Jmol script that loads the backbone (N, CA, C; Angstrom):
load data "model"
ATOM      1  N   MET A   1      36.738  90.322 132.103  1.00  0.00           N
ATOM      2  CA  MET A   1      37.651  91.375 132.449  1.00  0.00           C
ATOM      3  C   MET A   1      37.972  91.260 133.939  1.00  0.00           C
ATOM      4  N   ALA A   2      39.155  91.612 134.320  1.00  0.00           N
ATOM      5  CA  ALA A   2      39.587  91.509 135.711  1.00  0.00           C
ATOM      6  C   ALA A   2      38.808  92.477 136.586  1.00  0.00           C
ATOM      7  N   VAL A   3      38.628  92.109 137.839  1.00  0.00           N
ATOM      8  CA  VAL A   3      37.969  92.977 138.799  1.00  0.00           C
ATOM      9  C   VAL A   3      38.967  94.039 139.247  1.00  0.00           C
ATOM     10  N   MET A   4      38.590  95.283 139.129  1.00  0.00           N
ATOM     11  CA  MET A   4      39.482  96.380 139.497  1.00  0.00           C
ATOM     12  C   MET A   4      39.462  96.576 141.017  1.00  0.00           C
ATOM     13  N   GLN A   5      40.624  96.683 141.576  1.00  0.00           N
ATOM     14  CA  GLN A   5      40.771  96.933 143.004  1.00  0.00           C
ATOM     15  C   GLN A   5      41.099  98.406 143.197  1.00  0.00           C
ATOM     16  N   PRO A   6      40.645  99.009 144.304  1.00  0.00           N
ATOM     17  CA  PRO A   6      41.008 100.410 144.538  1.00  0.00           C
ATOM     18  C   PRO A   6      42.513 100.512 144.791  1.00  0.00           C
ATOM     19  N   PRO A   7      43.122 101.603 144.343  1.00  0.00           N
ATOM     20  CA  PRO A   7      44.561 101.745 144.564  1.00  0.00           C
ATOM     21  C   PRO A   7      44.902 101.843 146.044  1.00  0.00           C
ATOM     22  N   ILE A   8      46.062 101.310 146.393  1.00  0.00           N
ATOM     23  CA  ILE A   8      46.558 101.359 147.773  1.00  0.00           C
ATOM     24  C   ILE A   8      47.936 102.009 147.741  1.00  0.00           C
ATOM     25  N   ARG A   9      48.191 102.877 148.672  1.00  0.00           N
ATOM     26  CA  ARG A   9      49.522 103.494 148.750  1.00  0.00           C
ATOM     27  C   ARG A   9      50.279 102.859 149.911  1.00  0.00           C
ATOM     28  N   TRP A  10      51.587 102.886 149.813  1.00  0.00           N
ATOM     29  CA  TRP A  10      52.456 102.323 150.840  1.00  0.00           C
ATOM     30  C   TRP A  10      53.422 103.406 151.267  1.00  0.00           C
ATOM     31  N   ARG A  11      53.336 103.823 152.528  1.00  0.00           N
ATOM     32  CA  ARG A  11      54.236 104.847 153.046  1.00  0.00           C
ATOM     33  C   ARG A  11      54.636 104.499 154.467  1.00  0.00           C
ATOM     34  N   ASP A  12      55.930 104.581 154.716  1.00  0.00           N
ATOM     35  CA  ASP A  12      56.477 104.356 156.059  1.00  0.00           C
ATOM     36  C   ASP A  12      56.019 103.024 156.652  1.00  0.00           C
ATOM     37  N   GLY A  13      55.973 101.995 155.810  1.00  0.00           N
ATOM     38  CA  GLY A  13      55.625 100.668 156.288  1.00  0.00           C
ATOM     39  C   GLY A  13      54.150 100.442 156.511  1.00  0.00           C
ATOM     40  N   VAL A  14      53.302 101.370 156.079  1.00  0.00           N
ATOM     41  CA  VAL A  14      51.865 101.250 156.304  1.00  0.00           C
ATOM     42  C   VAL A  14      51.136 101.395 154.965  1.00  0.00           C
ATOM     43  N   SER A  15      50.174 100.506 154.730  1.00  0.00           N
ATOM     44  CA  SER A  15      49.356 100.632 153.520  1.00  0.00           C
ATOM     45  C   SER A  15      48.048 101.302 153.878  1.00  0.00           C
ATOM     46  N   ALA A  16      47.532 102.069 152.930  1.00  0.00           N
ATOM     47  CA  ALA A  16      46.266 102.775 153.138  1.00  0.00           C
ATOM     48  C   ALA A  16      45.604 102.985 151.777  1.00  0.00           C
ATOM     49  N   PRO A  17      44.273 103.096 151.777  1.00  0.00           N
ATOM     50  CA  PRO A  17      43.607 103.385 150.510  1.00  0.00           C
ATOM     51  C   PRO A  17      44.113 104.705 149.926  1.00  0.00           C
ATOM     52  N   SER A  18      44.148 104.766 148.615  1.00  0.00           N
ATOM     53  CA  SER A  18      44.600 105.973 147.930  1.00  0.00           C
ATOM     54  C   SER A  18      43.466 106.536 147.094  1.00  0.00           C
ATOM     55  N   ASP A  19      43.457 107.838 146.927  1.00  0.00           N
ATOM     56  CA  ASP A  19      42.430 108.465 146.097  1.00  0.00           C
ATOM     57  C   ASP A  19      42.952 108.782 144.693  1.00  0.00           C
ATOM     58  N   ARG A  20      44.126 108.262 144.352  1.00  0.00           N
ATOM     59  CA  ARG A  20      44.689 108.489 143.020  1.00  0.00           C
ATOM     60  C   ARG A  20      43.864 107.764 141.958  1.00  0.00           C
ATOM     61  N   THR A  21      43.801 108.367 140.806  1.00  0.00           N
ATOM     62  CA  THR A  21      43.153 107.736 139.673  1.00  0.00           C
ATOM     63  C   THR A  21      44.224 107.028 138.858  1.00  0.00           C
ATOM     64  N   LEU A  22      44.016 105.754 138.603  1.00  0.00           N
ATOM     65  CA  LEU A  22      44.954 104.969 137.819  1.00  0.00           C
ATOM     66  C   LEU A  22      44.331 104.604 136.474  1.00  0.00           C
ATOM     67  N   ALA A  23      45.129 104.660 135.440  1.00  0.00           N
ATOM     68  CA  ALA A  23      44.649 104.262 134.119  1.00  0.00           C
ATOM     69  C   ALA A  23      44.532 102.746 134.055  1.00  0.00           C
ATOM     70  N   ASP A  24      43.471 102.268 133.434  1.00  0.00           N
ATOM     71  CA  ASP A  24      43.336 100.833 133.186  1.00  0.00           C
ATOM     72  C   ASP A  24      44.337 100.429 132.119  1.00  0.00           C
ATOM     73  N   GLU A  25      44.854  99.237 132.234  1.00  0.00           N
ATOM     74  CA  GLU A  25      45.690  98.646 131.208  1.00  0.00           C
ATOM     75  C   GLU A  25      45.243  97.214 131.057  1.00  0.00           C
ATOM     76  N   VAL A  26      44.801  96.877 129.851  1.00  0.00           N
ATOM     77  CA  VAL A  26      44.277  95.537 129.602  1.00  0.00           C
ATOM     78  C   VAL A  26      44.940  94.960 128.353  1.00  0.00           C
ATOM     79  N   PRO A  27      44.950  93.629 128.222  1.00  0.00           N
ATOM     80  CA  PRO A  27      45.466  93.041 126.986  1.00  0.00           C
ATOM     81  C   PRO A  27      44.553  93.404 125.812  1.00  0.00           C
ATOM     82  N   VAL A  28      45.149  93.892 124.746  1.00  0.00           N
ATOM     83  CA  VAL A  28      44.416  94.227 123.527  1.00  0.00           C
ATOM     84  C   VAL A  28      45.049  93.456 122.377  1.00  0.00           C
ATOM     85  N   ALA A  29      44.248  92.639 121.723  1.00  0.00           N
ATOM     86  CA  ALA A  29      44.716  91.886 120.561  1.00  0.00           C
ATOM     87  C   ALA A  29      44.386  92.681 119.306  1.00  0.00           C
ATOM     88  N   ILE A  30      45.409  92.929 118.493  1.00  0.00           N
ATOM     89  CA  ILE A  30      45.201  93.543 117.188  1.00  0.00           C
ATOM     90  C   ILE A  30      45.017  92.391 116.203  1.00  0.00           C
ATOM     91  N   VAL A  31      43.827  92.290 115.636  1.00  0.00           N
ATOM     92  CA  VAL A  31      43.489  91.186 114.739  1.00  0.00           C
ATOM     93  C   VAL A  31      43.290  91.757 113.340  1.00  0.00           C
ATOM     94  N   VAL A  32      44.139  91.314 112.411  1.00  0.00           N
ATOM     95  CA  VAL A  32      44.092  91.813 111.039  1.00  0.00           C
ATOM     96  C   VAL A  32      43.741  90.652 110.114  1.00  0.00           C
ATOM     97  N   ASN A  33      42.682  90.826 109.356  1.00  0.00           N
ATOM     98  CA  ASN A  33      42.221  89.797 108.417  1.00  0.00           C
ATOM     99  C   ASN A  33      42.039  88.445 109.110  1.00  0.00           C
ATOM    100  N   GLY A  34      41.548  88.476 110.351  1.00  0.00           N
ATOM    101  CA  GLY A  34      41.261  87.249 111.083  1.00  0.00           C
ATOM    102  C   GLY A  34      42.436  86.625 111.808  1.00  0.00           C
ATOM    103  N   THR A  35      43.619  87.249 111.722  1.00  0.00           N
ATOM    104  CA  THR A  35      44.812  86.719 112.376  1.00  0.00           C
ATOM    105  C   THR A  35      45.280  87.688 113.453  1.00  0.00           C
ATOM    106  N   THR A  36      45.557  87.173 114.644  1.00  0.00           N
ATOM    107  CA  THR A  36      46.100  88.019 115.691  1.00  0.00           C
ATOM    108  C   THR A  36      47.529  88.381 115.323  1.00  0.00           C
ATOM    109  N   VAL A  37      47.775  89.675 115.174  1.00  0.00           N
ATOM    110  CA  VAL A  37      49.094  90.176 114.786  1.00  0.00           C
ATOM    111  C   VAL A  37      49.921  90.493 116.018  1.00  0.00           C
ATOM    112  N   ALA A  38      49.278  91.020 117.052  1.00  0.00           N
ATOM    113  CA  ALA A  38      49.992  91.377 118.278  1.00  0.00           C
ATOM    114  C   ALA A  38      49.002  91.450 119.424  1.00  0.00           C
ATOM    115  N   VAL A  39      49.504  91.205 120.631  1.00  0.00           N
ATOM    116  CA  VAL A  39      48.740  91.429 121.849  1.00  0.00           C
ATOM    117  C   VAL A  39      49.572  92.389 122.678  1.00  0.00           C
ATOM    118  N   LEU A  40      48.970  93.524 123.026  1.00  0.00           N
ATOM    119  CA  LEU A  40      49.677  94.569 123.753  1.00  0.00           C
ATOM    120  C   LEU A  40      48.863  94.989 124.967  1.00  0.00           C
ATOM    121  N   LEU A  41      49.514  95.588 125.940  1.00  0.00           N
ATOM    122  CA  LEU A  41      48.776  96.201 127.036  1.00  0.00           C
ATOM    123  C   LEU A  41      48.451  97.620 126.629  1.00  0.00           C
ATOM    124  N   ALA A  42      47.191  98.012 126.809  1.00  0.00           N
ATOM    125  CA  ALA A  42      46.778  99.355 126.417  1.00  0.00           C
ATOM    126  C   ALA A  42      45.608  99.807 127.275  1.00  0.00           C
ATOM    127  N   THR A  43      45.439 101.112 127.351  1.00  0.00           N
ATOM    128  CA  THR A  43      44.265 101.680 127.992  1.00  0.00           C
ATOM    129  C   THR A  43      43.089 101.454 127.051  1.00  0.00           C
ATOM    130  N   PRO A  44      41.988 100.911 127.545  1.00  0.00           N
ATOM    131  CA  PRO A  44      40.879 100.543 126.664  1.00  0.00           C
ATOM    132  C   PRO A  44      40.028 101.743 126.230  1.00  0.00           C
ATOM    133  N   ALA A  45      40.663 102.713 125.602  1.00  0.00           N
ATOM    134  CA  ALA A  45      39.957 103.883 125.070  1.00  0.00           C
ATOM    135  C   ALA A  45      40.486 104.162 123.674  1.00  0.00           C
ATOM    136  N   ASP A  46      39.633 104.622 122.800  1.00  0.00           N
ATOM    137  CA  ASP A  46      40.027 104.980 121.435  1.00  0.00           C
ATOM    138  C   ASP A  46      40.751 103.828 120.735  1.00  0.00           C
ATOM    139  N   LEU A  47      40.270 102.619 120.936  1.00  0.00           N
ATOM    140  CA  LEU A  47      40.961 101.461 120.371  1.00  0.00           C
ATOM    141  C   LEU A  47      40.875 101.397 118.853  1.00  0.00           C
ATOM    142  N   ASP A  48      39.861 102.032 118.266  1.00  0.00           N
ATOM    143  CA  ASP A  48      39.819 102.081 116.807  1.00  0.00           C
ATOM    144  C   ASP A  48      41.003 102.892 116.280  1.00  0.00           C
ATOM    145  N   ASP A  49      41.270 104.033 116.890  1.00  0.00           N
ATOM    146  CA  ASP A  49      42.439 104.836 116.503  1.00  0.00           C
ATOM    147  C   ASP A  49      43.741 104.099 116.804  1.00  0.00           C
ATOM    148  N   PHE A  50      43.784 103.395 117.928  1.00  0.00           N
ATOM    149  CA  PHE A  50      44.971 102.638 118.303  1.00  0.00           C
ATOM    150  C   PHE A  50      45.278 101.563 117.251  1.00  0.00           C
ATOM    151  N   ALA A  51      44.252 100.826 116.821  1.00  0.00           N
ATOM    152  CA  ALA A  51      44.437  99.758 115.834  1.00  0.00           C
ATOM    153  C   ALA A  51      44.880 100.327 114.487  1.00  0.00           C
ATOM    154  N   ILE A  52      44.285 101.428 114.072  1.00  0.00           N
ATOM    155  CA  ILE A  52      44.684 102.055 112.803  1.00  0.00           C
ATOM    156  C   ILE A  52      46.113 102.570 112.903  1.00  0.00           C
ATOM    157  N   GLY A  53      46.460 103.182 114.027  1.00  0.00           N
ATOM    158  CA  GLY A  53      47.832 103.650 114.230  1.00  0.00           C
ATOM    159  C   GLY A  53      48.821 102.501 114.201  1.00  0.00           C
ATOM    160  N   PHE A  54      48.446 101.371 114.792  1.00  0.00           N
ATOM    161  CA  PHE A  54      49.306 100.186 114.761  1.00  0.00           C
ATOM    162  C   PHE A  54      49.519  99.728 113.324  1.00  0.00           C
ATOM    163  N   ALA A  55      48.425  99.639 112.555  1.00  0.00           N
ATOM    164  CA  ALA A  55      48.518  99.195 111.163  1.00  0.00           C
ATOM    165  C   ALA A  55      49.388 100.143 110.340  1.00  0.00           C
ATOM    166  N   LEU A  56      49.269 101.437 110.585  1.00  0.00           N
ATOM    167  CA  LEU A  56      50.108 102.415 109.884  1.00  0.00           C
ATOM    168  C   LEU A  56      51.572 102.254 110.269  1.00  0.00           C
ATOM    169  N   THR A  57      51.837 102.166 111.567  1.00  0.00           N
ATOM    170  CA  THR A  57      53.207 102.070 112.061  1.00  0.00           C
ATOM    171  C   THR A  57      53.887 100.793 111.586  1.00  0.00           C
ATOM    172  N   GLU A  58      53.151  99.692 111.542  1.00  0.00           N
ATOM    173  CA  GLU A  58      53.706  98.413 111.115  1.00  0.00           C
ATOM    174  C   GLU A  58      53.801  98.288 109.597  1.00  0.00           C
ATOM    175  N   GLY A  59      53.300  99.289 108.877  1.00  0.00           N
ATOM    176  CA  GLY A  59      53.376  99.242 107.420  1.00  0.00           C
ATOM    177  C   GLY A  59      52.355  98.322 106.781  1.00  0.00           C
ATOM    178  N   LEU A  60      51.296  97.972 107.516  1.00  0.00           N
ATOM    179  CA  LEU A  60      50.256  97.111 106.963  1.00  0.00           C
ATOM    180  C   LEU A  60      49.344  97.888 106.027  1.00  0.00           C
ATOM    181  N   VAL A  61      49.259  99.192 106.230  1.00  0.00           N
ATOM    182  CA  VAL A  61      48.508 100.100 105.360  1.00  0.00           C
ATOM    183  C   VAL A  61      49.341 101.363 105.179  1.00  0.00           C
ATOM    184  N   ALA A  62      49.085 102.060 104.070  1.00  0.00           N
ATOM    185  CA  ALA A  62      49.811 103.312 103.814  1.00  0.00           C
ATOM    186  C   ALA A  62      49.034 104.524 104.314  1.00  0.00           C
ATOM    187  N   THR A  63      47.703 104.393 104.397  1.00  0.00           N
ATOM    188  CA  THR A  63      46.862 105.486 104.878  1.00  0.00           C
ATOM    189  C   THR A  63      45.806 104.935 105.827  1.00  0.00           C
ATOM    190  N   ALA A  64      45.272 105.783 106.657  1.00  0.00           N
ATOM    191  CA  ALA A  64      44.228 105.356 107.590  1.00  0.00           C
ATOM    192  C   ALA A  64      42.997 104.859 106.841  1.00  0.00           C
ATOM    193  N   ALA A  65      42.710 105.434 105.694  1.00  0.00           N
ATOM    194  CA  ALA A  65      41.550 105.014 104.912  1.00  0.00           C
ATOM    195  C   ALA A  65      41.672 103.558 104.470  1.00  0.00           C
ATOM    196  N   GLU A  66      42.897 103.097 104.216  1.00  0.00           N
ATOM    197  CA  GLU A  66      43.102 101.707 103.799  1.00  0.00           C
ATOM    198  C   GLU A  66      42.770 100.715 104.913  1.00  0.00           C
ATOM    199  N   ALA A  67      42.810 101.166 106.156  1.00  0.00           N
ATOM    200  CA  ALA A  67      42.512 100.281 107.290  1.00  0.00           C
ATOM    201  C   ALA A  67      41.027 100.027 107.416  1.00  0.00           C
ATOM    202  N   GLY A  68      40.212 100.913 106.880  1.00  0.00           N
ATOM    203  CA  GLY A  68      38.771 100.732 106.962  1.00  0.00           C
ATOM    204  C   GLY A  68      38.247 100.920 108.370  1.00  0.00           C
ATOM    205  N   GLU A  69      37.119 100.292 108.628  1.00  0.00           N
ATOM    206  CA  GLU A  69      36.465 100.410 109.932  1.00  0.00           C
ATOM    207  C   GLU A  69      36.985  99.347 110.887  1.00  0.00           C
ATOM    208  N   VAL A  70      37.207  99.728 112.125  1.00  0.00           N
ATOM    209  CA  VAL A  70      37.703  98.811 113.150  1.00  0.00           C
ATOM    210  C   VAL A  70      36.519  98.342 113.993  1.00  0.00           C
ATOM    211  N   GLU A  71      36.467  97.049 114.262  1.00  0.00           N
ATOM    212  CA  GLU A  71      35.457  96.492 115.152  1.00  0.00           C
ATOM    213  C   GLU A  71      36.144  96.129 116.465  1.00  0.00           C
ATOM    214  N   VAL A  72      35.568  96.546 117.572  1.00  0.00           N
ATOM    215  CA  VAL A  72      36.152  96.294 118.891  1.00  0.00           C
ATOM    216  C   VAL A  72      35.223  95.366 119.657  1.00  0.00           C
ATOM    217  N   PHE A  73      35.798  94.258 120.157  1.00  0.00           N
ATOM    218  CA  PHE A  73      35.031  93.254 120.895  1.00  0.00           C
ATOM    219  C   PHE A  73      35.681  93.007 122.249  1.00  0.00           C
ATOM    220  N   ALA A  74      34.885  93.105 123.316  1.00  0.00           N
ATOM    221  CA  ALA A  74      35.380  92.812 124.660  1.00  0.00           C
ATOM    222  C   ALA A  74      35.195  91.329 124.939  1.00  0.00           C
ATOM    223  N   HIS A  75      36.212  90.724 125.552  1.00  0.00           N
ATOM    224  CA  HIS A  75      36.185  89.325 125.961  1.00  0.00           C
ATOM    225  C   HIS A  75      36.552  89.261 127.444  1.00  0.00           C
ATOM    226  N   ALA A  76      36.387  88.125 128.055  1.00  0.00           N
ATOM    227  CA  ALA A  76      36.737  87.965 129.466  1.00  0.00           C
ATOM    228  C   ALA A  76      38.229  88.206 129.699  1.00  0.00           C
ATOM    229  N   ASP A  77      39.066  87.864 128.713  1.00  0.00           N
ATOM    230  CA  ASP A  77      40.516  87.982 128.879  1.00  0.00           C
ATOM    231  C   ASP A  77      41.089  89.297 128.370  1.00  0.00           C
ATOM    232  N   GLY A  78      40.303  90.118 127.710  1.00  0.00           N
ATOM    233  CA  GLY A  78      40.810  91.370 127.162  1.00  0.00           C
ATOM    234  C   GLY A  78      39.919  91.864 126.049  1.00  0.00           C
ATOM    235  N   ILE A  79      40.509  92.574 125.106  1.00  0.00           N
ATOM    236  CA  ILE A  79      39.747  93.206 124.037  1.00  0.00           C
ATOM    237  C   ILE A  79      40.407  92.893 122.697  1.00  0.00           C
ATOM    238  N   GLU A  80      39.591  92.646 121.686  1.00  0.00           N
ATOM    239  CA  GLU A  80      40.087  92.485 120.323  1.00  0.00           C
ATOM    240  C   GLU A  80      39.721  93.718 119.525  1.00  0.00           C
ATOM    241  N   ALA A  81      40.682  94.246 118.783  1.00  0.00           N
ATOM    242  CA  ALA A  81      40.434  95.314 117.818  1.00  0.00           C
ATOM    243  C   ALA A  81      40.674  94.689 116.448  1.00  0.00           C
ATOM    244  N   ARG A  82      39.595  94.495 115.696  1.00  0.00           N
ATOM    245  CA  ARG A  82      39.675  93.783 114.419  1.00  0.00           C
ATOM    246  C   ARG A  82      39.596  94.764 113.252  1.00  0.00           C
ATOM    247  N   LEU A  83      40.470  94.570 112.281  1.00  0.00           N
ATOM    248  CA  LEU A  83      40.385  95.340 111.059  1.00  0.00           C
ATOM    249  C   LEU A  83      40.750  94.463 109.875  1.00  0.00           C
ATOM    250  N   ALA A  84      40.278  94.871 108.708  1.00  0.00           N
ATOM    251  CA  ALA A  84      40.562  94.149 107.468  1.00  0.00           C
ATOM    252  C   ALA A  84      41.366  95.064 106.561  1.00  0.00           C
ATOM    253  N   VAL A  85      42.450  94.544 106.031  1.00  0.00           N
ATOM    254  CA  VAL A  85      43.283  95.327 105.116  1.00  0.00           C
ATOM    255  C   VAL A  85      43.495  94.514 103.848  1.00  0.00           C
ATOM    256  N   ALA A  86      43.821  95.208 102.761  1.00  0.00           N
ATOM    257  CA  ALA A  86      44.143  94.510 101.524  1.00  0.00           C
ATOM    258  C   ALA A  86      45.402  93.681 101.767  1.00  0.00           C
ATOM    259  N   ASP A  87      45.424  92.466 101.252  1.00  0.00           N
ATOM    260  CA  ASP A  87      46.579  91.596 101.458  1.00  0.00           C
ATOM    261  C   ASP A  87      47.724  92.055 100.554  1.00  0.00           C
ATOM    262  N   THR A  88      48.696  92.720 101.160  1.00  0.00           N
ATOM    263  CA  THR A  88      49.832  93.235 100.403  1.00  0.00           C
ATOM    264  C   THR A  88      51.102  92.433 100.666  1.00  0.00           C
ATOM    265  N   GLY A  89      51.016  91.405 101.476  1.00  0.00           N
ATOM    266  CA  GLY A  89      52.210  90.656 101.859  1.00  0.00           C
ATOM    267  C   GLY A  89      52.877  91.253 103.078  1.00  0.00           C
ATOM    268  N   ALA A  90      52.500  92.468 103.440  1.00  0.00           N
ATOM    269  CA  ALA A  90      53.110  93.133 104.589  1.00  0.00           C
ATOM    270  C   ALA A  90      52.762  92.421 105.889  1.00  0.00           C
ATOM    271  N   LEU A  91      51.587  91.819 105.944  1.00  0.00           N
ATOM    272  CA  LEU A  91      51.157  91.135 107.165  1.00  0.00           C
ATOM    273  C   LEU A  91      52.098  89.988 107.512  1.00  0.00           C
ATOM    274  N   ALA A  92      52.423  89.149 106.549  1.00  0.00           N
ATOM    275  CA  ALA A  92      53.324  88.027 106.798  1.00  0.00           C
ATOM    276  C   ALA A  92      54.746  88.515 107.074  1.00  0.00           C
ATOM    277  N   ALA A  93      55.150  89.571 106.409  1.00  0.00           N
ATOM    278  CA  ALA A  93      56.509  90.081 106.572  1.00  0.00           C
ATOM    279  C   ALA A  93      56.735  90.704 107.948  1.00  0.00           C
ATOM    280  N   ARG A  94      55.680  91.238 108.573  1.00  0.00           N
ATOM    281  CA  ARG A  94      55.817  91.915 109.862  1.00  0.00           C
ATOM    282  C   ARG A  94      55.386  91.059 111.033  1.00  0.00           C
ATOM    283  N   ARG A  95      55.135  89.792 110.824  1.00  0.00           N
ATOM    284  CA  ARG A  95      54.671  88.913 111.910  1.00  0.00           C
ATOM    285  C   ARG A  95      55.670  88.897 113.048  1.00  0.00           C
ATOM    286  N   ARG A  96      55.195  89.055 114.253  1.00  0.00           N
ATOM    287  CA  ARG A  96      56.055  89.080 115.434  1.00  0.00           C
ATOM    288  C   ARG A  96      56.203  87.670 115.975  1.00  0.00           C
ATOM    289  N   THR A  97      57.433  87.240 116.170  1.00  0.00           N
ATOM    290  CA  THR A  97      57.656  85.858 116.617  1.00  0.00           C
ATOM    291  C   THR A  97      58.614  85.773 117.789  1.00  0.00           C
ATOM    292  N   ILE A  98      58.934  86.879 118.432  1.00  0.00           N
ATOM    293  CA  ILE A  98      59.870  86.825 119.544  1.00  0.00           C
ATOM    294  C   ILE A  98      59.167  87.165 120.845  1.00  0.00           C
ATOM    295  N   THR A  99      59.723  86.679 121.932  1.00  0.00           N
ATOM    296  CA  THR A  99      59.221  87.019 123.252  1.00  0.00           C
ATOM    297  C   THR A  99      60.085  88.134 123.801  1.00  0.00           C
ATOM    298  N   GLY A 100      59.448  89.191 124.245  1.00  0.00           N
ATOM    299  CA  GLY A 100      60.192  90.328 124.775  1.00  0.00           C
ATOM    300  C   GLY A 100      60.779  90.027 126.134  1.00  0.00           C
ATOM    301  N   PRO A 101      62.043  90.375 126.377  1.00  0.00           N
ATOM    302  CA  PRO A 101      62.678  90.098 127.656  1.00  0.00           C
ATOM    303  C   PRO A 101      62.327  91.104 128.750  1.00  0.00           C
ATOM    304  N   SER A 102      61.675  92.188 128.399  1.00  0.00           N
ATOM    305  CA  SER A 102      61.352  93.195 129.407  1.00  0.00           C
ATOM    306  C   SER A 102      60.011  93.831 129.075  1.00  0.00           C
ATOM    307  N   GLY A 103      59.687  94.885 129.761  1.00  0.00           N
ATOM    308  CA  GLY A 103      58.420  95.568 129.517  1.00  0.00           C
ATOM    309  C   GLY A 103      57.268  94.765 130.085  1.00  0.00           C
ATOM    310  N   CYS A 104      56.159  94.782 129.379  1.00  0.00           N
ATOM    311  CA  CYS A 104      54.966  94.107 129.880  1.00  0.00           C
ATOM    312  C   CYS A 104      55.022  92.600 129.683  1.00  0.00           C
ATOM    313  N   GLY A 105      55.930  92.107 128.827  1.00  0.00           N
ATOM    314  CA  GLY A 105      56.094  90.678 128.628  1.00  0.00           C
ATOM    315  C   GLY A 105      55.125  90.051 127.653  1.00  0.00           C
ATOM    316  N   LEU A 106      54.383  90.857 126.913  1.00  0.00           N
ATOM    317  CA  LEU A 106      53.414  90.294 125.980  1.00  0.00           C
ATOM    318  C   LEU A 106      53.943  90.144 124.563  1.00  0.00           C
ATOM    319  N   CYS A 107      55.132  90.638 124.269  1.00  0.00           N
ATOM    320  CA  CYS A 107      55.666  90.496 122.909  1.00  0.00           C
ATOM    321  C   CYS A 107      55.716  89.024 122.533  1.00  0.00           C
ATOM    322  N   GLY A 108      55.165  88.695 121.395  1.00  0.00           N
ATOM    323  CA  GLY A 108      55.174  87.315 120.929  1.00  0.00           C
ATOM    324  C   GLY A 108      53.955  86.513 121.334  1.00  0.00           C
ATOM    325  N   ILE A 109      53.142  87.025 122.255  1.00  0.00           N
ATOM    326  CA  ILE A 109      51.918  86.336 122.655  1.00  0.00           C
ATOM    327  C   ILE A 109      50.947  86.378 121.482  1.00  0.00           C
ATOM    328  N   GLU A 110      50.290  85.253 121.203  1.00  0.00           N
ATOM    329  CA  GLU A 110      49.445  85.193 120.022  1.00  0.00           C
ATOM    330  C   GLU A 110      47.955  85.098 120.316  1.00  0.00           C
ATOM    331  N   SER A 111      47.556  85.243 121.578  1.00  0.00           N
ATOM    332  CA  SER A 111      46.133  85.213 121.892  1.00  0.00           C
ATOM    333  C   SER A 111      45.883  85.914 123.214  1.00  0.00           C
ATOM    334  N   LEU A 112      44.642  86.340 123.410  1.00  0.00           N
ATOM    335  CA  LEU A 112      44.279  86.953 124.684  1.00  0.00           C
ATOM    336  C   LEU A 112      44.375  85.933 125.817  1.00  0.00           C
ATOM    337  N   ALA A 113      44.007  84.686 125.545  1.00  0.00           N
ATOM    338  CA  ALA A 113      44.054  83.656 126.586  1.00  0.00           C
ATOM    339  C   ALA A 113      45.476  83.445 127.091  1.00  0.00           C
ATOM    340  N   ALA A 114      46.457  83.511 126.206  1.00  0.00           N
ATOM    341  CA  ALA A 114      47.857  83.343 126.614  1.00  0.00           C
ATOM    342  C   ALA A 114      48.355  84.559 127.373  1.00  0.00           C
ATOM    343  N   ALA A 115      47.711  85.694 127.183  1.00  0.00           N
ATOM    344  CA  ALA A 115      48.153  86.927 127.838  1.00  0.00           C
ATOM    345  C   ALA A 115      47.718  87.003 129.294  1.00  0.00           C
ATOM    346  N   VAL A 116      46.632  86.315 129.632  1.00  0.00           N
ATOM    347  CA  VAL A 116      46.078  86.413 130.978  1.00  0.00           C
ATOM    348  C   VAL A 116      46.334  85.104 131.708  1.00  0.00           C
ATOM    349  N   VAL A 117      47.376  85.084 132.519  1.00  0.00           N
ATOM    350  CA  VAL A 117      47.743  83.906 133.291  1.00  0.00           C
ATOM    351  C   VAL A 117      47.422  84.206 134.757  1.00  0.00           C
ATOM    352  N   PRO A 118      46.684  83.328 135.423  1.00  0.00           N
ATOM    353  CA  PRO A 118      46.339  83.590 136.822  1.00  0.00           C
ATOM    354  C   PRO A 118      47.604  83.785 137.671  1.00  0.00           C
ATOM    355  N   ALA A 119      47.551  84.754 138.566  1.00  0.00           N
ATOM    356  CA  ALA A 119      48.681  85.028 139.445  1.00  0.00           C
ATOM    357  C   ALA A 119      48.781  83.961 140.530  1.00  0.00           C
ATOM    358  N   ARG A 120      49.996  83.639 140.905  1.00  0.00           N
ATOM    359  CA  ARG A 120      50.252  82.688 141.978  1.00  0.00           C
ATOM    360  C   ARG A 120      49.905  83.375 143.303  1.00  0.00           C
ATOM    361  N   VAL A 121      49.255  82.641 144.198  1.00  0.00           N
ATOM    362  CA  VAL A 121      48.919  83.185 145.510  1.00  0.00           C
ATOM    363  C   VAL A 121      50.182  83.257 146.356  1.00  0.00           C
ATOM    364  N   VAL A 122      50.430  84.403 146.945  1.00  0.00           N
ATOM    365  CA  VAL A 122      51.592  84.611 147.797  1.00  0.00           C
ATOM    366  C   VAL A 122      51.098  84.912 149.207  1.00  0.00           C
ATOM    367  N   THR A 123      51.705  84.247 150.184  1.00  0.00           N
ATOM    368  CA  THR A 123      51.307  84.479 151.578  1.00  0.00           C
ATOM    369  C   THR A 123      52.319  85.421 152.230  1.00  0.00           C
ATOM    370  N   ALA A 124      51.972  85.946 153.359  1.00  0.00           N
ATOM    371  CA  ALA A 124      52.844  86.876 154.064  1.00  0.00           C
ATOM    372  C   ALA A 124      54.126  86.199 154.543  1.00  0.00           C
ATOM    373  N   ALA A 125      54.084  84.877 154.736  1.00  0.00           N
ATOM    374  CA  ALA A 125      55.260  84.166 155.206  1.00  0.00           C
ATOM    375  C   ALA A 125      56.295  84.139 154.104  1.00  0.00           C
TER     376      ALA A 125
END
end "model"
wireframe off; spacefill off
backbone 0.3
color backbone group
């Protein structure tokens, strides 16, 4: 997992430490029946509910009970939320294959490793 830095504010050309609380956002892979269905940025809380909500919204299950129990695993590159659903054909029909042109840029990413790309070092010059 990435090392969290304290927030910094920028005002009138000067940076200073900030006491604001910022929500964490990390790559979360939704893994259904052993296949990564999507990688999204999310706050790493209540991920079992998040995964079930995703499965419901995507039409992979009709009820939360059909999603069963969610297993959450932390990795160096992010978090996996794994669930098993009955194979209804909905999984293949809803597979995401496009890259999003805006937002967080993770649409279409198929693994946590692909989601975490080291940032290029930028100098003041």
